[in-house]
N, CA, C and O atoms as a MOPAC input file, in Angstrom:
PM7 MOZYME 1SCF
protein

 N    -27.03400 1   -24.93100 1    -2.80600 1
 C    -27.65800 1   -25.69100 1    -3.86900 1
 C    -26.68900 1   -25.86600 1    -5.04100 1
 O    -26.61100 1   -26.93400 1    -5.64700 1
 N    -25.94700 1   -24.78300 1    -5.34900 1
 C    -25.00400 1   -24.84200 1    -6.45800 1
 C    -23.88000 1   -25.83700 1    -6.16300 1
 O    -23.45800 1   -26.59200 1    -7.03900 1
 N    -23.40200 1   -25.82500 1    -4.91100 1
 C    -22.33800 1   -26.76400 1    -4.53100 1
 C    -22.82700 1   -28.20600 1    -4.59800 1
 O    -22.07700 1   -29.10300 1    -4.98100 1
 N    -24.06300 1   -28.42400 1    -4.23300 1
 C    -24.62500 1   -29.77000 1    -4.29300 1
 C    -24.68000 1   -30.25600 1    -5.73800 1
 O    -24.33400 1   -31.40500 1    -6.01500 1
 N    -25.10700 1   -29.40700 1    -6.65200 1
 C    -25.17600 1   -29.79200 1    -8.05900 1
 C    -23.78000 1   -30.06600 1    -8.62500 1
 O    -23.58500 1   -31.01600 1    -9.38200 1
 N    -22.82200 1   -29.23400 1    -8.25400 1
 C    -21.45200 1   -29.44600 1    -8.72000 1
 C    -20.89500 1   -30.75400 1    -8.15600 1
 O    -20.22400 1   -31.50700 1    -8.86100 1
 N    -21.17700 1   -31.01300 1    -6.88600 1
 C    -20.71700 1   -32.25800 1    -6.26600 1
 C    -21.34200 1   -33.47300 1    -6.93900 1
 O    -20.66100 1   -34.46900 1    -7.18400 1
 N    -22.62600 1   -33.39500 1    -7.23500 1
 C    -23.30100 1   -34.50300 1    -7.91300 1
 C    -22.74900 1   -34.70000 1    -9.32000 1
 O    -22.58200 1   -35.83500 1    -9.76700 1
 N    -22.46700 1   -33.61800 1   -10.01300 1
 C    -21.89500 1   -33.71500 1   -11.35500 1
 C    -20.50700 1   -34.34700 1   -11.30600 1
 O    -20.18300 1   -35.19600 1   -12.13600 1
 N    -19.68600 1   -33.93800 1   -10.33900 1
 C    -18.35600 1   -34.53900 1   -10.19600 1
 C    -18.43800 1   -36.01400 1    -9.83300 1
 O    -17.65400 1   -36.82400 1   -10.32700 1
 N    -19.37400 1   -36.35600 1    -8.98300 1
 C    -19.57800 1   -37.75600 1    -8.61400 1
 C    -20.00300 1   -38.57200 1    -9.82800 1
 O    -19.52700 1   -39.69000 1   -10.02600 1
 N    -20.89100 1   -38.01900 1   -10.63600 1
 C    -21.33900 1   -38.69600 1   -11.85000 1
 C    -20.17800 1   -38.88500 1   -12.82600 1
 O    -20.03600 1   -39.95400 1   -13.41900 1
 N    -19.35300 1   -37.86000 1   -12.99500 1
 C    -18.19200 1   -37.97200 1   -13.88000 1
 C    -17.20300 1   -39.01400 1   -13.36700 1
 O    -16.62600 1   -39.76100 1   -14.15800 1
 N    -17.00500 1   -39.07000 1   -12.06600 1
 C    -16.11700 1   -40.07500 1   -11.48200 1
 C    -16.67200 1   -41.47100 1   -11.72000 1
 O    -15.92100 1   -42.39000 1   -12.04800 1
 N    -17.96000 1   -41.63600 1   -11.56200 1
 C    -18.59800 1   -42.93100 1   -11.79600 1
 C    -18.45400 1   -43.34800 1   -13.25600 1
 O    -18.16400 1   -44.50800 1   -13.55100 1
 N    -18.65700 1   -42.40600 1   -14.16200 1
 C    -18.48900 1   -42.69900 1   -15.58600 1
 C    -17.04300 1   -43.08800 1   -15.87300 1
 O    -16.79100 1   -43.99600 1   -16.66500 1
 N    -16.09100 1   -42.40800 1   -15.23400 1
 C    -14.68200 1   -42.74700 1   -15.41200 1
 C    -14.35200 1   -44.14000 1   -14.92300 1
 O    -13.59800 1   -44.86700 1   -15.57000 1
 N    -14.90900 1   -44.51600 1   -13.78900 1
 C    -14.66800 1   -45.85900 1   -13.24200 1
 C    -15.25900 1   -46.92300 1   -14.16400 1
 O    -14.61800 1   -47.93700 1   -14.44000 1
 N    -16.47200 1   -46.69000 1   -14.63400 1
 C    -17.10900 1   -47.64300 1   -15.54300 1
 C    -16.31200 1   -47.74000 1   -16.83900 1
 O    -16.10000 1   -48.83700 1   -17.35700 1
 N    -15.86700 1   -46.59600 1   -17.36600 1
 C    -15.05800 1   -46.58800 1   -18.58900 1
 C    -13.77300 1   -47.38200 1   -18.38800 1
 O    -13.39400 1   -48.18700 1   -19.23900 1
 N    -13.10600 1   -47.15500 1   -17.26300 1
 C    -11.85500 1   -47.86700 1   -16.98300 1
 C    -12.10200 1   -49.36600 1   -16.84700 1
 O    -11.29500 1   -50.18000 1   -17.29500 1
 N    -13.19700 1   -49.71300 1   -16.24100 1
 C    -13.51200 1   -51.13700 1   -16.05600 1
 C    -13.82200 1   -51.81300 1   -17.38800 1
 O    -13.41300 1   -52.95200 1   -17.61200 1
 N    -14.53200 1   -51.13000 1   -18.26200 1
 C    -14.88100 1   -51.70200 1   -19.56200 1
 C    -13.69100 1   -51.73800 1   -20.51400 1
 O    -13.69000 1   -52.52400 1   -21.46200 1
 N    -12.68800 1   -50.91400 1   -20.28500 1
 C    -11.51000 1   -50.85700 1   -21.15500 1
 C    -10.25600 1   -51.30400 1   -20.41800 1
 O     -9.20500 1   -50.67200 1   -20.52600 1
 N    -10.36700 1   -52.37400 1   -19.68200 1
 C     -9.24100 1   -52.87200 1   -18.88600 1
 C     -8.32600 1   -53.80100 1   -19.68900 1
 O     -7.33200 1   -54.29200 1   -19.15500 1
 N     -8.64400 1   -54.04400 1   -20.94600 1
 C     -7.81800 1   -54.92800 1   -21.76800 1
 C     -6.43000 1   -54.33400 1   -21.95300 1
 O     -6.26300 1   -53.11800 1   -22.05500 1
 N     -5.45000 1   -55.20800 1   -21.99400 1
 C     -4.07800 1   -54.76200 1   -22.17600 1
 C     -3.80100 1   -54.39100 1   -23.62200 1
 O     -4.31400 1   -55.02300 1   -24.54600 1
 N     -2.99400 1   -53.37200 1   -23.81000 1
 C     -2.60200 1   -52.91000 1   -25.14100 1
 C     -1.08400 1   -52.84700 1   -25.16600 1
 O     -0.45200 1   -52.37700 1   -24.22000 1
 N     -0.50200 1   -53.33200 1   -26.27200 1
 C      0.95200 1   -53.28400 1   -26.40800 1
 C      1.38000 1   -51.86200 1   -26.77400 1
 O      0.83000 1   -51.24600 1   -27.68700 1
 N      2.36600 1   -51.36200 1   -26.04500 1
 C      2.91500 1   -50.03900 1   -26.30700 1
 C      4.39700 1   -50.21900 1   -26.60500 1
 O      5.15000 1   -50.73000 1   -25.77500 1
 N      4.80700 1   -49.79500 1   -27.79800 1
 C      6.20200 1   -49.94200 1   -28.21300 1
 C      6.82600 1   -48.57600 1   -28.42100 1
 O      6.37500 1   -47.78900 1   -29.25300 1
 N      7.87600 1   -48.30600 1   -27.64800 1
 C      8.71600 1   -47.14500 1   -27.85500 1
 C     10.00000 1   -47.64900 1   -28.48800 1
 O     10.18500 1   -48.85700 1   -28.62900 1
 N     10.87500 1   -46.76000 1   -28.86300 1
 C     12.13200 1   -47.19300 1   -29.47200 1
 C     12.97200 1   -48.01000 1   -28.50900 1
 O     13.65900 1   -48.94600 1   -28.91800 1
 N     12.92100 1   -47.66500 1   -27.25500 1
 C     13.79200 1   -48.30300 1   -26.27200 1
 C     13.02100 1   -49.14000 1   -25.25100 1
 O     13.63200 1   -49.75000 1   -24.37400 1
 N     11.69500 1   -49.18000 1   -25.35200 1
 C     10.89000 1   -49.86300 1   -24.34300 1
 C      9.63700 1   -50.43200 1   -24.99300 1
 O      8.98500 1   -49.77300 1   -25.80300 1
 N      9.31600 1   -51.65000 1   -24.63000 1
 C      8.05800 1   -52.26900 1   -25.06900 1
 C      7.36000 1   -52.77400 1   -23.81900 1
 O      7.95400 1   -53.48000 1   -23.00400 1
 N      6.09400 1   -52.40700 1   -23.67500 1
 C      5.35300 1   -52.78700 1   -22.47700 1
 C      3.88600 1   -52.99300 1   -22.82000 1
 O      3.43600 1   -52.67700 1   -23.92100 1
 N      3.17300 1   -53.51500 1   -21.87900 1
 C      1.74300 1   -53.72000 1   -22.02700 1
 C      1.04600 1   -52.93700 1   -20.90700 1
 O      1.44200 1   -53.01900 1   -19.74500 1
 N      0.00600 1   -52.18100 1   -21.27000 1
 C     -0.70600 1   -51.36000 1   -20.29300 1
 C     -2.19300 1   -51.37200 1   -20.62200 1
 O     -2.57900 1   -51.57200 1   -21.77400 1
 N     -3.02500 1   -51.15700 1   -19.60500 1
 C     -4.46700 1   -51.10200 1   -19.85600 1
 C     -4.82900 1   -49.90900 1   -20.74900 1
 O     -4.23800 1   -48.83500 1   -20.64200 1
 N     -5.80400 1   -50.12100 1   -21.62400 1
 C     -6.23400 1   -49.07600 1   -22.55600 1
 C     -6.72100 1   -47.83400 1   -21.81100 1
 O     -6.42900 1   -46.71100 1   -22.22300 1
 N     -7.45800 1   -48.02700 1   -20.71900 1
 C     -7.97900 1   -46.88200 1   -19.96500 1
 C     -6.83900 1   -46.03000 1   -19.40900 1
 O     -6.92600 1   -44.80200 1   -19.40600 1
 N     -5.78300 1   -46.67000 1   -18.94400 1
 C     -4.63000 1   -45.93200 1   -18.42000 1
 C     -3.95300 1   -45.13200 1   -19.52300 1
 O     -3.58000 1   -43.97800 1   -19.31100 1
 N     -3.79400 1   -45.72400 1   -20.68400 1
 C     -3.16300 1   -45.01900 1   -21.79800 1
 C     -4.00800 1   -43.83600 1   -22.25200 1
 O     -3.46900 1   -42.77500 1   -22.56600 1
 N     -5.31500 1   -44.00700 1   -22.29100 1
 C     -6.19200 1   -42.90300 1   -22.66300 1
 C     -6.12700 1   -41.78700 1   -21.62100 1
 O     -6.12100 1   -40.60400 1   -21.96300 1
 N     -6.07900 1   -42.17600 1   -20.34900 1
 C     -5.96800 1   -41.18600 1   -19.27800 1
 C     -4.65200 1   -40.42100 1   -19.39400 1
 O     -4.62800 1   -39.20100 1   -19.23400 1
 N     -3.56200 1   -41.12800 1   -19.66900 1
 C     -2.26600 1   -40.45700 1   -19.83000 1
 C     -2.27400 1   -39.51500 1   -21.02900 1
 O     -1.74100 1   -38.40800 1   -20.95500 1
 N     -2.87700 1   -39.95200 1   -22.13600 1
 C     -2.95500 1   -39.08800 1   -23.31700 1
 C     -3.77700 1   -37.83600 1   -23.01000 1
 O     -3.41300 1   -36.73500 1   -23.42400 1
 N     -4.87100 1   -38.00300 1   -22.29300 1
 C     -5.69900 1   -36.85500 1   -21.91700 1
 C     -4.92000 1   -35.91500 1   -20.99600 1
 O     -4.96400 1   -34.69700 1   -21.17100 1
 N     -4.22100 1   -36.46700 1   -20.03400 1
 C     -3.44900 1   -35.65300 1   -19.09600 1
 C     -2.33400 1   -34.88700 1   -19.81200 1
 O     -2.12200 1   -33.70400 1   -19.54400 1
 N     -1.63300 1   -35.54900 1   -20.70800 1
 C     -0.56900 1   -34.88000 1   -21.46200 1
 C     -1.15600 1   -33.76300 1   -22.31500 1
 O     -0.56500 1   -32.68800 1   -22.41400 1
 N     -2.31700 1   -34.00300 1   -22.93500 1
 C     -2.97700 1   -32.97000 1   -23.72600 1
 C     -3.39500 1   -31.77200 1   -22.89800 1
 O     -3.24000 1   -30.63000 1   -23.33100 1
 N     -3.92500 1   -32.02300 1   -21.70900 1
 C     -4.33900 1   -30.92700 1   -20.82700 1
 C     -3.13300 1   -30.11300 1   -20.38000 1
 O     -3.17700 1   -28.88300 1   -20.37800 1
 N     -2.06500 1   -30.79100 1   -20.00300 1
 C     -0.85400 1   -30.08700 1   -19.56400 1
 C     -0.27300 1   -29.26100 1   -20.70900 1
 O      0.12600 1   -28.11500 1   -20.50400 1
 N     -0.22200 1   -29.83400 1   -21.90900 1
 C      0.29300 1   -29.08100 1   -23.05900 1
 C     -0.58800 1   -27.87000 1   -23.34700 1
 O     -0.07500 1   -26.78800 1   -23.63300 1
 N     -1.89500 1   -28.03800 1   -23.27700 1
 C     -2.80400 1   -26.91900 1   -23.49300 1
 C     -2.63400 1   -25.82500 1   -22.45600 1
 O     -2.66700 1   -24.64000 1   -22.79100 1
 N     -2.45400 1   -26.20800 1   -21.20500 1
 C     -2.23500 1   -25.22300 1   -20.14600 1
 C     -0.92500 1   -24.46500 1   -20.34800 1
 O     -0.85400 1   -23.26300 1   -20.09600 1
 N      0.10100 1   -25.16300 1   -20.79900 1
 C      1.38400 1   -24.49800 1   -21.03100 1
 C      1.26600 1   -23.48100 1   -22.16600 1
 O      1.79100 1   -22.37200 1   -22.06400 1
 N      0.58400 1   -23.85300 1   -23.23900 1
 C      0.39500 1   -22.92200 1   -24.35300 1
 C     -0.44900 1   -21.73400 1   -23.89900 1
 O     -0.14900 1   -20.58900 1   -24.23600 1
 N     -1.49600 1   -22.00900 1   -23.13800 1
 C     -2.33900 1   -20.92700 1   -22.63500 1
 C     -1.54900 1   -20.00200 1   -21.71900 1
 O     -1.71900 1   -18.78400 1   -21.77200 1
 N     -0.69800 1   -20.56300 1   -20.88900 1
 C      0.11700 1   -19.75900 1   -19.98200 1
 C      1.02900 1   -18.82300 1   -20.76500 1
 O      1.17100 1   -17.65000 1   -20.41700 1
 N      1.64400 1   -19.33900 1   -21.81800 1
 C      2.51700 1   -18.50900 1   -22.65300 1
 C      1.71300 1   -17.37300 1   -23.27200 1
 O      2.17500 1   -16.23200 1   -23.30600 1
 N      0.52000 1   -17.67300 1   -23.75900 1
 C     -0.31700 1   -16.63900 1   -24.37300 1
 C     -0.73600 1   -15.58900 1   -23.35200 1
 O     -0.76700 1   -14.40100 1   -23.67200 1
 N     -1.05500 1   -16.00300 1   -22.13800 1
 C     -1.45700 1   -15.05500 1   -21.09300 1
 C     -0.28900 1   -14.15700 1   -20.71100 1
 O     -0.46600 1   -12.95300 1   -20.52700 1
 N      0.90000 1   -14.73000 1   -20.59100 1
 C      2.08100 1   -13.93200 1   -20.24700 1
 C      2.35000 1   -12.89700 1   -21.33500 1
 O      2.64900 1   -11.74100 1   -21.03700 1
 N      2.24500 1   -13.30900 1   -22.58800 1
 C      2.45300 1   -12.36100 1   -23.69300 1
 C      1.40700 1   -11.25200 1   -23.66300 1
 O      1.73200 1   -10.08100 1   -23.86100 1
 N      0.16400 1   -11.61600 1   -23.41800 1
 C     -0.90400 1   -10.61300 1   -23.37900 1
 C     -0.69300 1    -9.63400 1   -22.22500 1
 O     -0.91100 1    -8.43300 1   -22.38900 1
 N     -0.27900 1   -10.12300 1   -21.07600 1
 C     -0.01700 1    -9.23600 1   -19.93600 1
 C      1.15500 1    -8.30100 1   -20.22200 1
 O      1.11900 1    -7.12300 1   -19.86500 1
 N      2.17600 1    -8.82400 1   -20.85700 1
 C      3.32200 1    -7.98300 1   -21.21000 1
 C      2.89400 1    -6.89500 1   -22.19100 1
 O      3.29600 1    -5.74000 1   -22.04900 1
 N      2.09100 1    -7.25100 1   -23.17300 1
 C      1.59600 1    -6.26600 1   -24.14100 1
 C      0.70200 1    -5.23300 1   -23.45800 1
 O      0.77700 1    -4.04400 1   -23.77000 1
 N     -0.13700 1    -5.67900 1   -22.53500 1
 C     -1.00300 1    -4.75700 1   -21.79200 1
 C     -0.17000 1    -3.77400 1   -20.98400 1
 O     -0.47100 1    -2.58100 1   -20.95600 1
 N      0.87500 1    -4.26800 1   -20.32800 1
 C      1.74700 1    -3.39600 1   -19.53800 1
 C      2.42800 1    -2.36500 1   -20.43100 1
 O      2.51800 1    -1.19000 1   -20.07500 1
 N      2.91200 1    -2.81200 1   -21.60100 1
 C      3.56100 1    -1.89200 1   -22.53000 1
 C      2.58600 1    -0.82500 1   -23.01400 1
 O      2.93400 1     0.35300 1   -23.09000 1
 N      1.37100 1    -1.23900 1   -23.33700 1
 C      0.37900 1    -0.28500 1   -23.82000 1
 C     -0.06900 1     0.68300 1   -22.72700 1
 O     -0.33800 1     1.85200 1   -23.00500 1
 N     -0.15000 1     0.20100 1   -21.48700 1
 C     -0.49900 1     1.11600 1   -20.38600 1
 C      0.57200 1     2.18400 1   -20.19000 1
 O      0.25100 1     3.34800 1   -19.94700 1
 N      1.83300 1     1.79800 1   -20.29400 1
 C      2.91400 1     2.77800 1   -20.18700 1
 C      2.83500 1     3.79200 1   -21.32500 1
 O      2.99600 1     4.99200 1   -21.10800 1
 N      2.58800 1     3.30800 1   -22.52200 1
 C      2.46700 1     4.20500 1   -23.66600 1
 C      1.28400 1     5.15200 1   -23.50200 1
 O      1.37700 1     6.33200 1   -23.84000 1
 N      0.17000 1     4.63500 1   -22.98300 1
 C     -1.00200 1     5.47500 1   -22.73500 1
 C     -0.68700 1     6.56100 1   -21.71100 1
 O     -1.08400 1     7.71400 1   -21.88100 1
 N      0.02400 1     6.19400 1   -20.65700 1
 C      0.38200 1     7.18100 1   -19.62900 1
 C      1.25100 1     8.29100 1   -20.22000 1
 O      1.06400 1     9.46400 1   -19.89500 1
 N      2.18800 1     7.93300 1   -21.07400 1
 C      3.04500 1     8.93000 1   -21.71300 1
 C      2.21000 1     9.83700 1   -22.61100 1
 O      2.38700 1    11.05500 1   -22.60300 1
 N      1.30300 1     9.24800 1   -23.38400 1
 C      0.45400 1    10.05000 1   -24.27600 1
 C     -0.47400 1    10.96800 1   -23.48500 1
 O     -0.67500 1    12.12100 1   -23.86600 1
 N     -1.04200 1    10.46700 1   -22.38700 1
 C     -1.91100 1    11.30600 1   -21.56000 1
 C     -1.13100 1    12.46400 1   -20.94000 1
 O     -1.64500 1    13.57900 1   -20.85100 1
 N      0.09700 1    12.20800 1   -20.51300 1
 C      0.92800 1    13.27300 1   -19.95700 1
 C      1.26500 1    14.30400 1   -21.02600 1
 O      1.28900 1    15.50400 1   -20.75000 1
 N      1.52000 1    13.84500 1   -22.22700 1
 C      1.81900 1    14.77000 1   -23.31700 1
 C      0.60000 1    15.63800 1   -23.65300 1
 O      0.74500 1    16.83600 1   -23.89700 1
 N     -0.57400 1    15.05400 1   -23.66600 1
 C     -1.80600 1    15.81800 1   -23.91600 1
 C     -2.02600 1    16.83600 1   -22.81300 1
 O     -2.39800 1    17.97800 1   -23.08100 1
 N     -1.79800 1    16.42600 1   -21.58000 1
 C     -1.95000 1    17.34500 1   -20.44600 1
 C     -0.98400 1    18.52300 1   -20.58000 1
 O     -1.36300 1    19.67400 1   -20.36200 1
 N      0.25300 1    18.22800 1   -20.93700 1
 C      1.25000 1    19.29400 1   -21.11300 1
 C      0.85600 1    20.23600 1   -22.24800 1
 O      1.02200 1    21.45000 1   -22.13100 1
 N      0.34700 1    19.69700 1   -23.32100 1
 C     -0.06000 1    20.53200 1   -24.45100 1
 C     -1.24700 1    21.41900 1   -24.09400 1
 O     -1.34100 1    22.54800 1   -24.57500 1
 N     -2.14300 1    20.92400 1   -23.26300 1
 C     -3.31000 1    21.71700 1   -22.85900 1
 C     -2.90500 1    22.86200 1   -21.92000 1
 O     -3.57400 1    23.89400 1   -21.87200 1
 N     -1.83600 1    22.67800 1   -21.19400 1
 C     -1.41000 1    23.69400 1   -20.22900 1
 C     -0.56700 1    24.79800 1   -20.86300 1
 O     -0.37900 1    25.85300 1   -20.25700 1
 N     -0.07100 1    24.57700 1   -22.04300 1
 C      0.74200 1    25.59900 1   -22.71000 1
 C     -0.19700 1    26.71300 1   -23.18500 1
 O     -1.19300 1    26.44300 1   -23.85700 1
 N      0.12100 1    27.96100 1   -22.83500 1
 C     -0.74600 1    29.05300 1   -23.28400 1
 C     -0.61900 1    29.29000 1   -24.79700 1
 O      0.44800 1    29.14600 1   -25.39500 1
 N     -1.73300 1    29.64900 1   -25.36300 1
 C     -1.74700 1    29.93000 1   -26.79900 1
 C     -1.27600 1    31.35800 1   -27.01200 1
 O     -1.79700 1    32.28100 1   -26.38500 1
 N     -0.30800 1    31.55200 1   -27.87800 1
 C      0.23500 1    32.88000 1   -28.15100 1
 C     -0.19700 1    33.28300 1   -29.55400 1
 O      0.08400 1    32.58400 1   -30.52600 1
 N     -0.87900 1    34.41000 1   -29.64800 1
 C     -1.27200 1    34.93500 1   -30.94400 1
 C     -0.16600 1    35.83100 1   -31.47600 1
 O      0.42100 1    36.61600 1   -30.73100 1
 N      0.10500 1    35.71400 1   -32.72400 1
 C      1.13200 1    36.53900 1   -33.34900 1
 C      0.50200 1    37.70300 1   -34.12100 1
 O      1.22600 1    38.42800 1   -34.80500 1
 N     -0.76200 1    37.90100 1   -34.04200 1
 C     -1.44200 1    38.93700 1   -34.81800 1
 C     -1.49000 1    40.22600 1   -34.10200 1
 O     -2.03100 1    41.20200 1   -34.62200 1

């Protein structure tokens, strides 16, 4: 049932995308420093969305890598501290009185 709902939702989103592209098929002038061209508005919006998603994924990937590195460092530090506590607990207490 869950897969059916997800499939229907994806189909609906695809249909909305097709309708959007069809309604925004007008050409738009795009000028770069070295290139001037004309492209459909829907294509340009799709490219902008795709570039934004890719940039967001790259930033997220960098953040995840940093977090994993920090987690690894903290786990090593925790292991050292736990070993030190264990060693301190095993040392016999000597009274000088």
